[in-house]
N, CA and C of each residue as an Amber inpcrd file, in Angstrom:
protein
   348
  74.3200000  87.3720000  98.4650000  73.4520000  87.5440000  99.5690000
  74.2510000  87.2300000 100.8610000  74.0600000  88.0380000 101.8570000
  74.7080000  87.8700000 103.1530000  73.6270000  87.4890000 104.1380000
  73.8410000  86.3350000 104.8030000  72.8010000  85.9020000 105.7790000
  73.4790000  85.2940000 107.0130000  72.7570000  85.3350000 108.0740000
  73.2140000  84.7550000 109.3520000  72.0370000  84.3440000 110.1480000
  72.2800000  83.4460000 111.1270000  71.1830000  82.9210000 111.9130000
  71.2500000  83.4850000 113.3130000  70.1130000  83.8540000 113.8640000
  69.9710000  84.2690000 115.2480000  69.0160000  83.3090000 115.9270000
  68.7910000  83.5500000 117.2220000  67.8500000  82.6950000 117.9380000
  66.4000000  82.9120000 117.4830000  66.1420000  84.0410000 116.9090000
  64.8090000  84.3520000 116.4440000  64.5700000  83.9780000 114.9720000
  65.6470000  83.6040000 114.2920000  65.4740000  83.2250000 112.8770000
  66.6760000  83.6810000 112.0300000  66.5300000  83.5240000 110.7290000
  67.5930000  83.9440000 109.8130000  67.4260000  85.3960000 109.3640000
  68.5560000  86.0480000 109.1820000  68.5400000  87.4260000 108.6900000
  69.3520000  87.4390000 107.3930000  68.7880000  87.9400000 106.3400000
  69.4310000  87.9650000 104.9830000  69.4020000  89.3750000 104.4310000
  70.5480000  89.7720000 103.9050000  70.6540000  91.0700000 103.2370000
  71.0720000  90.7630000 101.7580000  70.1910000  91.1200000 100.8420000
  70.5350000  90.8860000  99.4370000  71.5330000  91.9320000  98.9470000
  72.2620000  91.5660000  97.8930000  73.2080000  92.5240000  97.3090000
  72.4760000  93.7410000  96.7610000  71.2600000  93.5510000  96.2470000
  70.4740000  94.7000000  95.7420000  70.1380000  95.6700000  96.8430000
  69.7310000  95.1530000  98.0550000  69.4290000  96.0090000  99.1660000
  70.6880000  96.8350000  99.5820000  71.8080000  96.1560000  99.6910000
  73.0530000  96.8010000 100.0850000  73.4710000  97.8760000  99.0440000
  73.2740000  97.5560000  97.7480000  73.6090000  98.4630000  96.6760000
  72.7480000  99.7260000  96.7460000  71.4500000  99.5650000  96.9440000
  70.5600000 100.7150000  97.0520000  70.8380000 101.5850000  98.2950000
  71.1440000 100.8710000  99.3870000  71.5020000 101.5810000 100.5900000
  72.7730000 102.4140000 100.3750000  73.7760000 101.7920000  99.7810000
  75.0170000 102.5260000  99.4720000  74.7880000 103.6290000  98.4090000
  74.0280000 103.3520000  97.4390000  73.7000000 104.3390000  96.3980000
  73.0470000 105.5820000  96.9710000  72.1460000 105.4190000  97.9280000
  71.5280000 106.5540000  98.5950000  72.5440000 107.3490000  99.3710000
  73.4300000 106.6950000 100.0880000  74.4640000 107.3610000 100.8690000
  75.4340000 108.1610000  99.9930000  75.8140000 107.5300000  98.8920000
  76.7710000 108.1900000  97.9420000  76.0920000 109.3330000  97.2630000
  74.8480000 109.2040000  96.8770000  74.1200000 110.2330000  96.2180000
  73.9400000 111.5100000  97.0310000  74.0370000 111.4000000  98.3520000
  73.9300000 112.5640000  99.2330000  75.2530000 113.2280000  99.4810000
  76.3230000 112.7170000  98.9580000  77.6370000 113.3180000  99.1960000
  77.7970000 114.5020000  98.2260000  78.3830000 115.5710000  98.6820000
  78.5980000 116.7790000  97.8580000  79.6050000 116.4620000  96.7820000
  79.3180000 116.9140000  95.5580000  80.1640000 116.7650000  94.3960000
  79.8930000 115.5460000  93.5380000  79.0840000 114.6250000  94.0460000
  78.7670000 113.4130000  93.2770000  77.5570000 113.7040000  92.4110000
  77.7670000 113.4770000  91.1070000  76.6520000 113.7270000  90.1500000
  75.7710000 112.4720000  90.0760000  76.4050000 111.2910000  90.1240000
  75.6240000 110.0580000  90.0590000  76.5620000 108.8830000  89.9640000
  75.9270000 107.6960000  89.8190000  76.6360000 106.4540000  89.6560000
  76.8220000 106.1680000  88.1570000  77.8860000 105.4360000  87.8590000
  78.1640000 105.0910000  86.4330000  78.0440000 103.5650000  86.2980000
  76.9810000 103.0600000  85.6240000  76.8730000 101.6280000  85.4940000
  77.8540000 101.0770000  84.4820000  78.1590000  99.7700000  84.6520000
  79.0390000  99.1290000  83.7030000  78.2380000  98.7440000  82.4420000
  78.8650000  98.2080000  81.4600000  78.1740000  97.8760000  80.1730000
  77.0720000  96.8920000  80.3670000  77.2620000  95.8610000  81.1610000
  76.2330000  94.8670000  81.4260000  74.9950000  95.5190000  82.1070000
  75.2580000  96.4220000  83.0410000  74.1440000  97.1100000  83.7240000
  73.4350000  98.0810000  82.8140000  74.1550000  98.7220000  81.8470000
  73.5580000  99.6060000  80.9120000  72.5980000  98.8840000  80.0100000
  72.9850000  97.7190000  79.5260000  72.1250000  96.8960000  78.7110000
  70.8310000  96.4880000  79.4670000  71.0530000  96.0720000  80.7270000
  69.9320000  95.6820000  81.5680000  68.9740000  96.8210000  81.7920000
  69.5340000  98.0720000  81.9640000  68.6900000  99.2470000  82.1790000
  67.8940000  99.5450000  80.9110000  68.4440000  99.3330000  79.7280000
  67.7190000  99.6230000  78.5430000  66.5330000  98.6710000  78.3640000
  66.7900000  97.3960000  78.7130000  65.7300000  96.4000000  78.5620000
  64.6840000  96.4440000  79.6400000  65.0190000  96.8020000  80.8640000
  64.0420000  96.7730000  81.9280000  63.6190000  98.1260000  82.4110000
  64.3040000  99.1740000  81.9700000  64.0500000 100.5580000  82.3780000
  64.0840000 100.6810000  83.9440000  65.1030000 100.0670000  84.5200000
  65.2640000 100.0750000  85.9500000  65.9270000 101.3610000  86.4420000
  65.9250000 101.5310000  87.7850000  66.4850000 102.6900000  88.4320000
  68.0220000 102.6190000  88.3990000  68.6730000 103.7610000  88.3110000
  70.1230000 103.8180000  88.2500000  70.7950000 103.8920000  89.6020000
  70.0550000 104.0350000  90.6830000  70.6540000 104.3110000  91.9500000
  71.5390000 103.1690000  92.4680000  71.2700000 101.9490000  92.0900000
  72.0760000 100.8270000  92.5560000  73.0590000 100.3460000  91.5120000
  73.2470000 101.0910000  90.4180000  74.1440000 100.7280000  89.3440000
  75.5010000 101.2740000  89.6610000  76.5540000 100.6090000  89.1860000
  77.8630000 101.1190000  89.4460000  78.4150000 100.7560000  90.8100000
  77.7250000  99.8150000  91.5070000  78.0590000  99.4120000  92.8620000
  78.2390000  97.9380000  92.9150000  79.3400000  97.4750000  93.4590000
  79.5690000  96.0270000  93.6240000  79.8890000  95.8320000  95.1040000
  79.1150000  94.8940000  95.7540000  79.3250000  94.5670000  97.1420000
  79.7360000  93.0730000  97.2250000  80.8290000  92.7920000  97.9640000
  81.2850000  91.4350000  98.1980000  81.6060000  91.2790000  99.6660000
  81.4120000  90.0680000 100.1770000  81.8150000  89.8150000 101.5590000
  80.8920000  88.8340000 102.2530000  80.9900000  88.8700000 103.5610000
  80.1490000  87.9650000 104.4010000  79.6740000  88.8010000 105.6060000
  79.1540000  88.0740000 106.6070000  78.5450000  88.7780000 107.7440000
  79.5320000  89.5670000 108.5370000  80.8030000  89.1700000 108.5410000
  81.8050000  89.8840000 109.3190000  82.2100000  91.2060000 108.6960000
  82.4230000  91.1900000 107.3980000  82.8970000  92.3960000 106.7390000
  82.5730000  92.3610000 105.2120000  82.4060000  93.5130000 104.6150000
  82.1460000  93.5880000 103.1540000  83.1060000  94.5780000 102.5630000
  83.3240000  94.4150000 101.2580000  84.1150000  95.3710000 100.4630000
  83.1750000  95.9630000  99.4140000  83.3850000  97.2310000  99.0940000
  82.5030000  97.9250000  98.1760000  83.3000000  98.5930000  97.0670000
  82.9260000  98.3830000  95.8270000  83.4770000  99.0720000  94.6760000
  82.4480000 100.0270000  94.1040000  82.8270000 101.2760000  93.9030000
  81.8980000 102.2850000  93.3910000  82.4580000 102.9020000  92.1220000
  81.6020000 103.1530000  91.1510000  81.9660000 103.8620000  89.9280000
  81.0510000 105.1120000  89.9140000  81.6620000 106.2840000  90.0000000
  80.8880000 107.5440000  90.1620000  81.2430000 108.5390000  89.0640000
  80.3450000 109.5410000  88.9810000  80.5930000 110.7380000  88.1470000
  80.6250000 111.9360000  89.1220000  81.5840000 112.8200000  88.9220000
  81.7320000 113.9640000  89.8750000  81.6660000 115.2780000  89.0900000
  81.4790000 116.3620000  89.8190000  81.4610000 117.6920000  89.2570000
  82.8730000 118.1730000  88.9910000  83.1370000 118.7990000  87.8760000
  84.4490000 119.3770000  87.5450000  84.8400000 120.3960000  88.5760000
  86.0830000 120.3610000  89.0270000  86.6090000 121.3760000  89.9350000
  86.5790000 120.9850000  91.3850000  85.9650000 119.8780000  91.6980000
  85.9260000 119.4060000  93.0720000  87.1220000 118.5260000  93.3750000
  87.6380000 118.6230000  94.5720000  88.8250000 117.8400000  94.9660000
  88.3980000 116.4030000  95.0870000  88.9340000 115.5270000  94.2510000
  88.5260000 114.1230000  94.1870000  88.9240000 113.3790000  95.4470000
  90.0360000 113.7050000  96.0490000  90.4360000 113.0330000  97.2810000
  89.4680000 113.3340000  98.4130000  89.0120000 114.5710000  98.4730000
  88.0040000 114.9350000  99.5120000  86.6790000 114.1980000  99.2730000
  86.2450000 114.1320000  98.0560000  85.0380000 113.3750000  97.7210000
  85.1620000 111.9710000  98.0690000  86.2880000 111.3320000  97.7260000
  86.4800000 109.8900000  98.0150000  86.4710000 109.6110000  99.4960000
  87.1070000 110.4970000 100.3220000  87.0930000 110.3400000 101.7330000
  85.6860000 110.4890000 102.3150000  84.9320000 111.4410000 101.8000000
  83.5800000 111.6870000 102.2350000  82.7120000 110.4990000 101.9110000
  82.8120000 109.9550000 100.7250000  82.0370000 108.7620000 100.2910000
  82.3920000 107.5720000 101.1350000  83.6720000 107.3500000 101.3980000
  84.0850000 106.2410000 102.1890000  83.4930000 106.2930000 103.5820000
  83.5500000 107.4130000 104.2180000  82.9960000 107.5470000 105.5400000
  81.4610000 107.3970000 105.5640000  80.8090000 107.9270000 104.5610000
  79.3520000 107.8330000 104.4750000  78.9250000 106.3820000 104.2530000
  79.6290000 105.6710000 103.4070000  79.3030000 104.2400000 103.1630000
  79.5450000 103.3990000 104.3880000  80.6860000 103.5480000 105.0320000
  80.9600000 102.7870000 106.2600000  79.9010000 103.0610000 107.3510000
  79.5750000 104.3030000 107.5360000  78.6030000 104.6600000 108.6070000
  77.2130000 104.0930000 108.2530000  76.7440000 104.3190000 107.0480000
  75.4180000 103.8900000 106.6420000  75.2240000 102.3780000 106.7020000
  76.1940000 101.6180000 106.2050000  76.0850000 100.1500000 106.1900000
  76.1500000  99.6440000 107.6630000  77.0320000 100.1720000 108.4360000
  77.1370000  99.7130000 109.8190000  75.8790000 100.0450000 110.6380000
  75.2920000 101.2080000 110.4100000  74.1100000 101.6160000 111.1550000
  72.8650000 100.7990000 110.7410000  72.7500000 100.5360000 109.4220000
  71.5410000  99.8750000 108.9220000  71.5750000  98.3630000 109.1220000
  72.8160000  97.7810000 109.0040000  72.8710000  96.3080000 109.0090000
  73.7430000  95.7280000 110.1810000  74.6210000  96.4990000 110.7390000
  75.5250000  96.0160000 111.7080000  76.8000000  95.3740000 111.1320000
  76.9200000  95.3820000 109.7990000  78.0500000  94.8230000 109.1220000
  79.1440000  95.8890000 108.8990000  80.3790000  95.5320000 109.1960000
  81.5190000  96.4710000 108.9760000  81.9130000  96.4680000 107.5380000
  82.3560000  97.6140000 107.0480000  82.8490000  97.7400000 105.6730000
  84.3600000  97.8480000 105.8310000  85.0570000  96.8470000 105.2780000
  86.5470000  96.8600000 105.4060000  87.2270000  97.6920000 104.3780000
  86.6240000  97.8340000 103.1930000  87.2850000  98.5800000 102.1470000
  86.2550000  99.1860000 101.1720000  86.4670000 100.4450000 100.8250000
  85.6340000 101.0940000  99.8050000  86.5770000 101.6100000  98.7340000
  86.3780000 101.1640000  97.5080000  87.1340000 101.5880000  96.3530000
  86.2950000 102.4960000  95.5500000  86.7100000 103.7630000  95.4140000
  85.9510000 104.7780000  94.6860000  86.7020000 105.0110000  93.3140000
  86.0070000 104.7140000  92.2600000  86.5630000 104.9080000  90.9040000
  85.7800000 106.0540000  90.2130000  86.4700000 107.0920000  89.8610000
  85.8340000 108.2440000  89.1640000  85.8710000 107.9150000  87.6620000
  84.7170000 107.6430000  87.1030000  84.5960000 107.2960000  85.6360000
  84.2600000 108.5100000  84.8190000  83.6620000 109.5070000  85.3520000
  83.2700000 110.6500000  84.5970000  83.4420000 111.9210000  85.4240000
  83.8450000 113.0240000  84.7120000  83.8660000 114.3210000  85.3100000
  82.9510000 115.1960000  84.4810000  81.9510000 115.7520000  85.1400000
  80.8680000 116.4470000  84.4700000  81.0530000 117.9760000  84.6510000
  80.9810000 118.6680000  83.5510000  81.0220000 120.1490000  83.6270000
  79.5570000 120.6490000  83.5570000  79.2600000 121.6220000  84.3430000
  77.8500000 122.0950000  84.3670000  77.6380000 123.2770000  83.4610000
């Protein structure tokens, strides 16, 4: 959880909120099929039947800056470097606009390539 104090009170951003915000931004990028959850998240999804939009995303940091790790699935034939650059810019813009927090690093890991 990232929190800070203002004159009007405390502001807190949960990791789940940031993950869903980032998941929506990544999901709108061309060529991205979806997020790839890790084994622990897969087990949790089976038990709770939760949404997959915030899976495969790890957010770390503080109020000054955060780092984001993403695990994604992409469409076969798409330039992965272009997708990664698009995702990085989308994540940085979305997080900065919604929270005011800068994203220092986005690591995009392609775990699956899907043929249609």
